[in-house]
N, C-alpha and C positions, 0 to 999 in steps of 0.2 A: 570294623575289626571282626574277621571272619573266622570262623573255626570250621570249615568246611561247608556244606550243606546246610540249610537250616535256616532259624529264627537267630538275630541277634540284636539288642540294643544299637541307636546309633547317637553319637555324639554332634550335635550341629549347635556351631557359632551363631553369632549375630541375633536380632530381633524374631523372634518366631511370628508366624501369623496366627497361630495356634493357640486357645482349641477353637474350630469351627468344623462344621459339617453341611453335606448337602452342598458343598463346592465342587470346581472343575480344577482339572491338574494334567497337564501335559508335557510330557519329556521333549524337549530337541536339543539335541547336540551335548547331550550329558547335563542339561540344566531342564530343571522341573519347573513349569510355570504354574502358579496357583494364583486362582482369581476368584473374588465372589463366594455366595456359602451364607449361611447363616452363625450368629457367635452370641452366646446369650439370650436367645430367643428374640435377636434384631438380627438384621441383613448385614452382614462384614461390609468393612469399607471398601470401596472400588478399584482402590490403588493394585498395582500389581505386584505380587512378590515372589522369586526366585529362588530354587535350592540348588545351589550350584553343587553336583557332586563328585566334582574331580578335586583331587589334593584333599586338603583341608576343608570338610565339608562346611559350609557356610550358607545364611540366610542374607538375602540383601534385596533392596527397594529400588529397583531401578527407574530412571526417570522415563516415562511414554509420553507421548505425543497425539493429537487427534482426541475426539470426544470419545472417552470409556462407555459401556452400556451402563445403565441407571442398576443401583444395588438392587440383587433379587439372588435367588435361591432355587434349587431344585433345575438349572439350567443345564446344557450339555454341549461339550466342546471337543473337536477332534483335529487332527492336524494334516494336512494336506498339502506336500510344494511349496514347503517354508513359512507357509500359512495356517494361523489358527481359527476354526469358523465356529462362533459361539450362536447357539439358536434358542429363542424361549428362555421361559424360567417364570419366578413368581416373584414379587416384590409388593409395592404398592397396590397392584394389578397383575392379569397375567400377561404375557409378551409372545408376539409370533415374528419377532424381529430378527433379522440376520447381521452380527457384527463378525468383523475379521482384523484378527493382528498378524502385522508382519514381525516375524520370530527376528528378522535380522536387523529393522529399523527400530523396531520397539514403538510401532504406529497404530492408531485404532483408528477404524475406518467402517463407515456402515454404509454399505453397496446401494445403490439405487436397483433394484430387482425389477423385474419383468414377470407378469403370470403371478394366478392368485396363492398367496402363502397359505399352508396348513392354517387351521382354527388356533389360537392361542390355546397353550398348555404349560406341563410343566411333567418332570419326572419322566419324561421320553427316553428314547435311546436315539442315537446319534451313529452312523457309521460310513466309511468315505472310500469308494472304488472308483479307480481311474477317473479320478476327477469330479463324483459324482458324490453330493453330501446324502446317505438315505436318513429321512426322518419316519420314525415307527414308534407308533403308539401315545403314552402317556395321558392326562387326566386335565379337565378345566374343571372346578370346583370339583361337585363329586361325581362327573361323568368321564369316564374312560373311553378310550380310543383303540383302535386296530389299523387307520387307516394308513398307508405308505405315500409318500410325498418326498419329491428329489428334487436337491437344486445342484444347478451345474454350475460349476467354479469358474467355467470359464468364459459365459455367457451371463452369468448371475441371473438366471433365472427359473423361477418352480415349475412344475409340473408333476402330475400327478399320474403315474404308471398305472395300464389296465393289469392288473394281477390277476392270476388264476388258481386254482386249490381253494382249498381248506383254511382262509388265513388263523391265525391263532384269537381267540377269543380277547375284547377289551382289556387294555392290564396297563399298569401303570409302575415304577420300581422295579422294571427290570433290567437288563444289559443286553447289548447285542453287538458282535463282530464280526466282520468280513474274513475269511478261511476259504482261499483260493477265488472262487467265482461264486459262492454263496456266503450268505449273512443268516448267523445262528443265533437267533431269539433264546435266552434262558430267563425262567422262573418269571417273579412280580405278580400281582396282585392286583383283583378288580376292587374293592370297598368291601367284599364278603368273604372270599376265596385269596386261598393263596397258591403260587403255582410250582411244578419242578420239572414241567414238560419243556423239551427242546423243539421249537419250528425251525426250518429253513424257508430261508426265501433265494431261489437262482435268480440272481441278480442280471442273467445274461437273457432269462424267459422270463421274469416275474411271475416264477409259479411259485407257490406255497406246499408246503410237505411238512411231516411230521417225522421226526427223527425219532427211531425205535432205540433205545439204549438198555443197556443192561445194568444193574445194581444201582440203580434212582437215588439221586439223592433229596436229602429232606426239602419240602417246600419253602421259598425263602422269597423276600423281597428287600430292596433297598441293599444290596448286597454290591460288591468290585469286583471285577474280572480284567483280564486282559491276557492277552495272544504272546505264547513264548515256543517257540518250536513248531509252529502249526496246531498248538494245543491250545486250549482255553482254561485260564484257571481262576478259579474262584475263590473268592473267602467273605465268610462274615454275612453281616444281614440280618434281618427279624425272622424268625420261626414264625411256625405257624398259631404255637401257642401261646406266643407273646414275647417270650423269652429272645435274648439277643443269640446268635450262634457263637459260640466259642468253640468251636471245631477245627480241624488244621483244613489246609488247602484241599480243594477237590479239584480236579482236573479232569476235563472233557476231552477225551479224544474223537474227532468229528470220522476220521474214517473209520474205525473199529466200531463207533458207536457205544462206546461206554465208558463209564465213570471210574475212575483214580484217584486215590489219594495217598500221600508219606505216612505211611505206618507210625514213624516215631520222629517227635521234632521235640529239643528245649527251647527255653524261654519263647513258650507261644504268647501272643501277644492275647490281650484280653478282648471279650467279644463286643461287636460295635456295628454299627448301620450307618450309612451314609457318609462312608468314608471313602479313599481313593488310594489304590494298591498300584502305582506307577511303574511302570518296567524301565529300567535302563540297560537295554538289548546288549551295550558291548561291553558292560560290566559284568552281565548277566545275574544284575541285583535288581531286585525291586522294593521301592520303596513305599511304605504302608503310612498314609497321611491321615489327622484328625478321625470325623466319626463321633456319634454317640453313643452312650454305652454307661454301664456301671463302674468302669475301673480308668485306669488312669490312659484316656484318650489324648493328652497333651503330648507324650512322649514317641518319639518317632523311631519305628522299629523296620529292618531290613531283612528281604529273603532270600538268601543266595543261592540262587538255580543250579548252582557247578555241581556234579555229582549226587544229584537229586535222585532217587530209583522211585517207583511209583509202584504200589498195590492197588488189588481192586478193591473199591468200596465196599465196606460192611455196612448193610441198612440194619438199621435198630428201631424197635417200637418208640423210643426217646426220638428219633430224628422225624417222628410222623405226630407229634402230641401226644405220645402216648399210646397210640394205638398201633397195634402190631401188624406190621404189612401183611396182605395174604397169601403174599410167597412161603410154599414150603418149601424151599430150600435153599436157603440162606446160606451164602459162603462162611466157609468154618475160619475160624482167627488160626492162623499158623504160631507155632512156638517163636518166640522172638530170637531171634540171631544170638550165637556165642561169641560172634567176632567183638575183639577187643575196641575195632573202629567205631568210631560216630555215627558214619554215615550207614543209611538202614537200606538192608538188602533188598531186591525185589521180590515179593510175595505173589506169587499168582493163584488164582482159585485153581481147586481141584477140578473143576467141571463149571463149563460157560455155563451162567444165568441165561433163561429165557424170558427173564420178566422184565418189560417195558415200561417205560414213563409215562404218566398218566397226570391228570391234572385234577383236583390240587394233590390227592392222594395218588401214588402208584397201583395200577390195576392187578389183579392175579395174573401170575406167570402164564405163559401160552403152554407151557413145558408140566412135563412132571405126570405121574402114574394117576391112573382115571378109577383106580382099585379104590372105593370107599373107606376097605377096613385100612389103608396105607392112611388115607387121610385123617382117620378120626386119632390114629395110631400120632402120627406127625402133630394134629392139634393137640392130643395129650401129653405129649413132648414138652411142646413151645408152654403150655399151661404150665406144667410141673417148672421149667426153668425157669417162666416169670415168679411162680409162687419161692423158690431159691433166693431167686435174686432178692424179690421183697424181703423174705427170712431174713438174709443177709445186712438189707441195707436197714432193718429195723433194729439188728445187733449190733451194727457199727454206731447208729442214731442212740441208741442205750449207752457203749461205751463212749463216745464220744461227749455225752451230755455230763456222766461219771467224771470224766477228764475235766471238763470245764469247772464242776464243781468245786474239785479238788485244787484245781489252778485258784479259783476266785476267792478260796478259805487261805490259801496259802499268800497269797497279795494282799487280802485286808489284812494278815498277820503283820506282813514287812510292811504294809503301809502304817499298821498301828506302831509298829517300833518307830518308825519314822516319823512317826510326828509325835512321840512323847521325846525324842530327840530333840525336835525343833523347840518345843514348850519349853523345855530345860535352857537352851542356848537363848530364846527370846526372854525368858527370864533374868538371866545372866547380865545381857547385855541390855537391859530398863534398868535395873541395879546400878550396873555401873552409870549410865547416863545419869541416872537422878543424883550419883554421889557428884558429879565432875560436871555437870549443868552449873549448878547455883555458883561454885567458884569460879568460872569463866564467866558468868554472868557480871561478880561484881568486881573481879578484875576490868572487863570490859569497861564497867561505868566509868572506873576512877581511871583509865587511860584517856578515854575520850573529855575528861571532865580536867585533865590535864592540857589536854590541845586542845580544848575551847581557850582555857584562858590564855594560852602561846597564842593563838589566833586574833584575840580581842588586842593584847601588846602591839601584835605585829601590823594591825589594822590603825591602831593609833599612831604608832611611829609613820607610815606610809601617809598618811592622809595629811600628818604635821607637816612632812616632805614635799608633797603635793602643795599644801597650801604657801609654803614658802616658794615653790617653783612656780606658782600664777602668780605672784605679787612683784609687780616690775618696778625696779628703783629707778633706771634712767628709760631714757627715749631716746633712740637711735635710729640712723636709718640702714634697713637690710634690705638685702633681694626679696624676690615673693621665694624663692627655694629655701631662705631658710625659714621664713614663717611658715613655710609648707611642713617643712621638718619638725617645728615645734611646735603646731599644730599637732601633728602625727604623734611624737613623742608623749604629749600632754594628752589626747586621745587613748593612747595605750597604757599610759600610766591610768589615767579614772578605768579603764575597761580590767585592768589587772587589781584594782581597789574592789571593782563590782565583782569579780572572779572569788574573790578573798572573800568576800562577804556570804556568798553562794556558799563558799565551801564551808565555810563556817557554821552558816543556817544549816547544813547538812549535817555538822559533827555535832552541833545540838540535837539536829532530830535521832542523832545515836541513839541519845536518854530514851526517845520513845521506840526505838527498835529494842532497845534491852529492856524496857518495860513489856514490849512484844513478846517478847523471848520468853521473860519470868510468866507471862500469862500462855503462852506455847506449852511452858514447864507444866504448869498446872494444870491443862487439859491433858496434856500425857498423863499424869497422875491418876486423872480420872481414867483416861484412856487404858491404863496400866490395872488400874481395880475392874473396871470393866472386863477387860483382858482376861485378869485371872478368875474372873465369874464365869466367862467363857469356858476357861482350860476345866474350873470344877466342874461345869455341866458337861464338855464333851468328857472329863475320865468318867463321869456316871454312865456316857452314852457307853463309850465304850466296854465298860464292864456288863451293861445290858446285852452291847452285841454280842459277845464272848459265850452266852448261854442262850442267846435268842436263838429264831431259824435265819435261815438263811435270805431273805427276803429281807434281814434288816440290814444287810450288809450296804447296799442302796443308800440307806438311810446315813450309814454312818460316813459314805463318801460324799454325802453330801453334806454333812457338818465339817467334815475335814476342809472340803472347800470353803464354808463360809470361815473357820479359824486360819483358814491360811489366807484368806483374803483379809480376816482383820488384822494376823500380823504384817502382813504386806502395807497395811495401812500405818501400822503402826510404826514400824522400820521406815516406811516413806516420809513420818510425819519426823522422826528422829534424823533421817540424813538432812532433812530439809532445814532442822534446826543449826545441825552441826555446818551445813552450806551457810547458812545468814552469818553463823558464829564468821566460818573461812572469809565470807565476804566483809565483814565488819572488820575485821583484822589486814586484811589487802587494802579497804579504803584507808586503814590508818596508815598505813606504809604510804599507801600514795600520797594523803596529806604530811606526812613527816618530808617527802620528796618536795612534795609543792612548795612546804615552806622554804628548803634550803634553797629553791630554784627562785623564790621569789626574793629571800634576803641578797643573793648573788645579784638579781636584774636589782633590786633596790640599791645598792653598792655602784651597780654603773648608771643609775640612773642620776644618782648625788653628784657623779663625777660629771655627767651632762649638763646638769641644771648648774652647776656651779660655772660651767663653761658657759651656758647660753644667760647666763643674767645680766652679761652685760651688752649683748644683744638684744634683751627685751626690755630696754630700755627704750630703745629707739621704734618701738612696736605701736607705740600710740597713734601717729600720725599713720601709717601702714593700715593699722588696725578698724580706723574707721572707713579707709576705703573696701577693706576686707568685709568690713558690714553692709556696705551699698552692696557690695557685688553679691554676698551672701542673702541680702533682700531682695535684689534681682533673680538671684537662682530660684528663692521660694515662689517669686511670683511666676517662674517660668515650669516651676516644679506644679505650683495650682493649674498653670494654663493644661500642663500635659495629664494630670491628675482630670479635670473637666475631659479633655479627650477622649481618656481612659472610658470615666462615665458615660460618654456618649456612646464609643464603642460597646459599653456593655447594654446599652440602652439598642442597639441596631443588632447584638447577639440574643437580645429576648426578642425582638422583631424577628429576627430569623426563626428562631424557636417556632412564636407564633404562626410565620408563613409554612415551616416543616409540617407544624400538624394540620394547618388547611390543606397542604398538599397530600399529606396520610388520608386524609379524609377524601378529598376528592380521587387518589387511587382506591380507596374502599368504593365510592361509587362506580370509577368505571369497571372495578371486578363486579360489582353487582350485574351492571350493566353487562359485561360477557357472558354472566351467568344466566343472563335472560336471553342472548343469543344463543348458547349452547341448548338452552330448555328447546327454544323454536328450532333451531337445528334436529334435536331428539326427535321432536312431536313431526315431524314431515314424515317418518314412514307411517303415519297412524293419521293425522289431519292436514292433506295436502293443499286441500282448500283455502283451511285458516291459513298455511304458511305463504302461499301465493298471496293473500289477502294482507299479511302484516309484512311482506316486500316492502314496503313504502315506509313504513314504522323504523325495519330494520336500517334500512340505509339512514335515514335522519339519526339514530342512534350513534351508527358509525360516525359520523358527519360530527356530532357531537363530540364524540369520543377523541375524533380525531382534533376538533378546535381545543378539547382540554388538554390534549399531551402539548399542543404546541404553546398552550399558555403556561402549563407545567416548565417546558423547556424555557421560556421568559423569566419563570420565577427561577429556575436554577442558576440560571446567568445572574439574577438579581443577586441570589445567595452569595452565587460563586463572586462578585463584585463586593460588597459586605465582609466576608469571609476575609478578601485581602488586603480590604480595610481594616477590620481586626489585625490583620496578622502587622499591617506597617507600624498599627498604633503599637501593639506589643514590641513590637523591633526598637520602636522610638523609647518606648518604657524600659528595653533593657539596657540601651544606652542611659540615659538617665538614672538606670541603678548603677551603672559602673561611673559615673559621675557622682553621687551623692550615695553615698554607703547607709549614711546614718539616716535614710528614709526609705530603706528594705523593710521595715515592719508594714507601711501602708503597701507596697508592692506586693509581700505576700497576702496581705488581706482581697489585693485583685483576684491576685491566683485564686484563694479561696472561691471567691464567686465562680471563676472559671470552672472550679470545683465541680458548684453546684450545677453549672451550665452541663457538663455533661452527664450528671447524674439525672437533667431532663433529658436531656439525648436517652439514655439509656432505656427511663420510660417511654422513648417513641420507641426505640426498639421492642419493647413487651408490647406495643401495640403493633408492631409489624407479626409478631407472634400470632396474635389473635387473628390478623386476619390472615396467616398460614392455614391458621386452623380452620377458618372459612373455604380454606381453599381444598381442605381435606372433606369436609361435608360436600362440596360440589364433586370430588370425584365419587362422593361416594351417590349422587345423584347420576353422574354419568353411569354409575352401574346398573341405576333402575332402567336408564335408556335401553343399555346393551341388550336386558332382561327385554324390554319390550321389544326390540326388533327381533331378539331371538324368538316369541312368543308369534309374532309374523309371519317368520322361515316357517315356526309350523304348523301357522295356519295356512300358508300357501301348500305345504306339504302335505297337509289334512284335504285341500282341493283337489290335489292331485290323485291321493288315494280315491278319492270320490269317481274321479273320472275313470281310474283305471277300473272302479269296481263295476262303473256304468258300461267299461268297454266288455268287461268279461262276461257281466249278464247278454250284452250284446251277442258275444262268440256264443256263448250258451243257445241262444235262441237261434244263431247261423246254425248251430251242430243239430238243433231241433228239426230247422225247414230243410237240412239237408237228407236226416233221416225220411222227411214225410217224401219230398223229391224222390226218394231214393225208391219208396213204396209206391211212387204214381200216386200218389194222393194229396200231393200240394194244391193250393189252391192261389189266387189272384191277390186274396185276400191278406195271407200271410207276408206275400211281397210287399204290398202296401204298407201293410206294417214295420215291415225292416225298414222299407224307405223313410218312414217318418223316424224310427228310431238313428239312422243314420244322419237324418236332418237334424235330430237333437244333439246328436256327437259332434256333428259339425261347428254346430251353438257353442257345444262347450269350448272347442279349438278357437273358436272366436274370440269366445270370451277370456281363455288363456292367452291370447295373443293380444287382447286389449290388455290384460293384466299384465304381460310382458314388457308393452308398452308404457304402461304405468311407473312399471318399476326402472324402463330407462328414462321416462320423464324425471321420477325420485334421485335418481344417480346423475342425471342434467345438474338439478337442483343442489346436489349434495356436492358437484363439485363444483359449483357456483359459489357456493358457502364458501367449501375449501380453499378458493381461489381468493375470498375476502379474508380468511384465518390468514393465508398464506401471505396477502398485504399486510396483515397485520404484523405479521411474524417477522416480515423485512422492516418496517416500520419499529420495531423493537430492537433488531440487529442494528439499525442505524442509529437508534437513541444509546445503545451498549456502546457501540463505536465512538459516540460522543462522551460517555461517561468511562471509556476506559482510557479517553485524552486527558479528561479531567482527574481521573487520577491518578494519571502520570505527571500532572501539572502539581496536584497536590503533592505526589512523592516527592517531588524537585522540591518543591517550597518548603516540605518538612525538612529534607536533608540538610536545607540550607536557613532553616530559622534557629533560633535561639532558644537555649531551654525553658524561657519565659513561654514565650509562644507556642511548645509543643504541643499544650494539651491541647489548644482550640485546634489545630492541624490534624494531628493523628484522629481528634473526633469527627472532624470533615472527611478525612481519609477512611475511614470506618464505615461512616455513612454512605461514601458514594461507595465505596465495595458492596457493601450490603444491599444497595439499590442495583451494584449490577449482579450481583449472585441472583435477586430474586429477576430479574429482567431475562437472566440465562434460565433459571427454573422456569420462567414463563414461556417461553421461546419452544423451549424441549417438550413441555408439557401439552403444546399445541401442535407442534410436528406430531407427537404421539397420536394426538385426538384426530389428525386430517387423516394420519394413515390408518390408525382403525376404521373411520367412517368411509376412506375410499377402497378399505376392504372388504369391509360389508355389503358397500353398494355393488363392488365388484361379484360378491360370494350371490349377492341377491338379481342381479340381472343375468349371471349364469345360470342359476337355479331355474328363473322363469325361461329362458332361452332353451332349456335342456326338456322341460317341461313341453313349451311348444312344440319343440322338434318330435317328441317322444308323442305327442298325441296325432301332429300332422300324419308320420310313419305309418301310427297304428289306423289313422282315419284312410289313408289311402290305401291300405293294402286292405283294409275292410270296403272301399268301396270297389278295387279289383273286384275280391271276393263276390259281392254283389251283382257286378255285371256277368261274373261268370255264371251264376245260379239266375239270374234274369234271361240269359242267352240259352243256359238250360233249360228251365221256363217255358220257355219261347218256342223250343225244339219237339219238348213233349205234349204242348197244346196245337203245334203242327201236325206231328205225326198223329194226334187224338183225332182232329179234325180229319186227316186223309183215311184213318181206319172208319171212321163214322160215312165217310162219302163211299167207301167200298161196301160197308157195310148195305148202304140206302142202292146203292148199284145190284149187289148181290139178290136183294130182298125183291128190286126193281124185275130182277131177270127170274126170278123165282115165282113171281105174280104170272110174270108173261107165258113161264112154262106151263102153270097151273090152267091159265086162261086157254093155252093151245092144246092142253090136255082136257079140258073142258069139251072143245071144240069138238076136239075128235071123237072122243067117248060120245057126243052128240050124235 
């Protein structure tokens, strides 16, 4: 129901999936699909729930096909081309898998992807643009990310685009949306700080930039947002000081680079984080679902976006955890509109601010006066405003405390009056009960005595008639049908007599009930005395409270609660005694009616007995034959009982075999754990894994042999179970033929119940096995940590190589300066050649490491193939178990009530085995995927390192050749100059000699 623009509570029919938080909700064709998340500290169920927003809004849980993702929270989901894409999250571990839900067919699918997916993470962001799902940020344990990955929905391929510009700092708990051709990232945290900055990624050029915004909002994380009319609407989240933001909706205009908000709204929902505000654009309504906070997070609110007008955000010190922002020109608050309409008017700031968003607290505005006096005046005004606000807050607090004290005093007085009235009423009721209970009990005793005497007389009369009816006078020949009818009548008469005896016994037990009531009455009197003492004590407490201090009001409330509890107990006792009296009266009426019916049936039986007296005389001869048949029938029953006992023994042997099978399964799990441990140690101890391959293959063969023997045992169990059901069917037929032997069959059913209890104990052992599996998962996490340490080691080696390269580059620069000054020599060139040779050795070692990584990957792929074979074997066994379950269900449907217990137990056991196999297959598949992803990342890291070092080595080799050529040219020029100098000196010497000769 809408009242114009703003918040309104929503009424939704059907079973709600709330409360839950950290879930995903995506709208498609007027329906909001809700999945996953956490509820009560645990991961929510994996069933899909749909909110139908058309007509009468209602929840429903449609049936889906395919295998859904495992339970998790912190994952993200986007809608694209009638499909929902879900990535990552955290459950028993972190995930980096991609799932697809077809909105038309409601079918889950896990596509086979190519390319290396990003690292496992949760609390990231997901956005979609032209079939490209963009994954940004998130966290793994306490490590935050700021990388960008893209999933192509057409080719099911992951890739890592080459981004430019300054990316956002690593973060999680942010939101991201694509508007036009740009993705906007808002807020988030990195574990130490919260952010309120806005970063922009151009998805056409993959270039990062920062959006300068005016009127920055408060830093926040775990908020929710959506896009409406090319603007991003933000609500809720966790603030920088730890509180939940219960402010109204904030709206980012990407084109204007400004934040806006709705100045006035009614029915504002409570503050919350990890919620979802899902937009139904055709209705111009957004639905606020779930979250966690201090208020009502189970109810659903709607935000009607029609006719909403926005105003510029007014930033206050409270938005930034109690610190005033550095801006000196905050926008002034406009006076509220005097219009009678509930729709707020647009309020524009008088002057556009120049302050820009920053991280984690907005920086000072770029505009403003440069005059220090103006700044000091502005700061003084801000301080005065803050002091005034503090004084007003203190005054309000004092008034509120005073009002609370007056209200508490008034409530105490009202509760005191109410308590006094209750005490008086309770006393009156106890007095009335005391006067009436004794009379009721005596009357009841008299009635019960009269009924017992009447029952005794009727019993004697019926017994006399039965004795007369069972004494044959003549022997005549009658047919078998009459004999059977007579036997049934005789048995019916004896049964009626037995029933009447039980009734008489129950009637005689009425005396005991009356005595019990008398004892209850005495206890009630004692309780009355105790209650009177408590009342007196309470009255004294009330007198003390009237003159006491305010702190004693709480004591009075506690005493009042205790008195109410005591009064409630007493009232319960009274009601219980009244109910017992009414029950005895009803039983008395029932006995009277039963006596009348017995008299009527006795009269009819007398007429029937008189008509059969003549036929009874002919039963002597046929009676002997019937005795022989009864003896034969008893022998047959004994044989059936022996067969049933044999079936019980077989069932016991089945239970023992099931126990042995459980032990073998545990042994198989331990062997698989050893296999996983060996796989994890491949990255650290390659030689040890190679030596252990033969042992691993032997263990796998042993596991296969044990699996085959277990299948044979299961076949034997199924055969024995069939025999048990056949025996129970024959037992049911025997029950139909001989109703008089039902007590023995009931004993057999009790044995079956005991066997079911033994089977339940077997299920408990299976739960212990699950606990061991969880410990194995913890070991797997430690293996992952070791692999991450290996990757860190590789990165450290790369860093050392890069350091050597930079040192060598510095040496080359020095050599270049020396050559420029013509002071180089051959020794430096030789030193440079030696360093180049060392770099080439480093390149070779890196290539060897890359080759080792490739070998590791190959070995991991071999182990993964072995695990895949195990998965296929388990899948085939699952199919066999499914066939067995189907057969068991058909047999259970056709079985009689006597055999239902065993069939149900076998069916539950088969289903449990099937669920265990499915969980084992799913876990193994996840392990294979994780190991394959780790091996691909390791190989990629090694290949990138080798390529980078090889490129640097080639470039350095080319520079060395250039400097070698330059050095050779310099040496050549120097030698030519020295030759010219020698020639010049020779010529000078020749001239000197010529001059000497001429002078001589």
